[in-house]
N, C-alpha and C positions, 0 to 999 in steps of 0.2 A: 670274279663274279661272272657266271654264265649269263649271256644276254640273248643268245640266239641258238637254235638248233637247226641244222641244215641236213636233210636226208641225202645220202649218197646211194643212188640206185643203179642197178646194172642195165646195160643196153646191149643188144645183139647187132641190130642194124641201125646205124646212126641216122640215116635219112628218114627211116620209118618212125624212129623215136622223135626226131625233130618235128616231123609232119604231125604226129599225134598230139604232142604237147603244144605246139605253136598253132597249127591250123584248126585243131578240134577243141582243145581245152583253153585256148586264148593266152598261153604264156608267150613271152618274148625270149628269143635266143640271145643270151648275153655274151656267151663265149663258146667257141668251138676250138678245142685244142687237139683235134683228131680223135684220140681215144678218151677224151674227157669233155663233157658238155656242161654248161650252166644255163638254166632257164629261170625266168622269174615271172611272177604275176602279183601285182600290188606289193605286199610285204613278204611274199613267200618266194623262197629261192630253193631250187632243186639242183643237185649235182648228179651227173651220170658218168659211169665208168664202163668201158668196154669189157664185156664178159662173154666171149664167143662160145664158151661151153655151156652157157645157161640153157636150160630146157624150160621154156615158159610154162608148160603144163605142170612142172614140178617146182615152180618157184614158191618160196615162202616169204618173199619180200612184200611188205605192206606199209602203207603210211595213212595217217588220218589228217585230213585237211579241214580245218574249222572255217566255216563261212559265217560272217557276222550279220548278214541280212539277206533276205529273199533267196533262200536256197531253192525255192520252187522255180524261180526265173532261170537260175543256172541249170537246174535239172531239165527244164523245157528246152533251153538253148542247146544243151548237149544232145538231147533227143532229136531236135530239128537238124543238127549237124550229122546225124547218123551214128553217134557214139552209142555203142551197145552197153546197156545197163546189165550188170552182173545178174544172172538168173535168180540168185538169192539176195539181190541188193536193190530191189525196188524201193522207192521212197516210202519211208514209214516212220512213225513216232516210236522211239525206243523207251524202255522202262527207265533208262538213265537220263531222261529228260533231254534227249537229242532227237532231232529230225534228221534222218540219214538216208543216203543211197550210196551204192558202190559200183565201180567199173574196174575193168582190168586193162592195163596198158599192153602194148604189143610184146612186151618182155615178160608178161605174167605177173607184174606187180599189181596187187590189189590197192586201189585208191578209194578210200571211204571219205565222203564229204559229209560234214555234220554241222548243224546249227542248233544252238540252245533253244529249247522250248520255254518260253517265258510264261 
């Protein structure tokens, strides 16, 4: 039985990736194996692998991170920390009953955060 899904995302610059996820998004660095990183925040775990040839502007990597409460507070926190919101990813209510916003990490991965609209 599958119990958990853990995204494996590419990184180009290890320190830039750690800084972004830890200092700006609030994740903790769990493990650094050189070419492989693991970060976590609450019940979410992300793995990263070195991909030197990645061109961030051409990246097709994307993940969706569900937030269970107060997405507005997290959105404001990221803005206060200077995290750039994707030009097409401002906070808005979507027709699929989610409140969402999106950012792009230093490696070109699109991160969409969503909370169910009740």
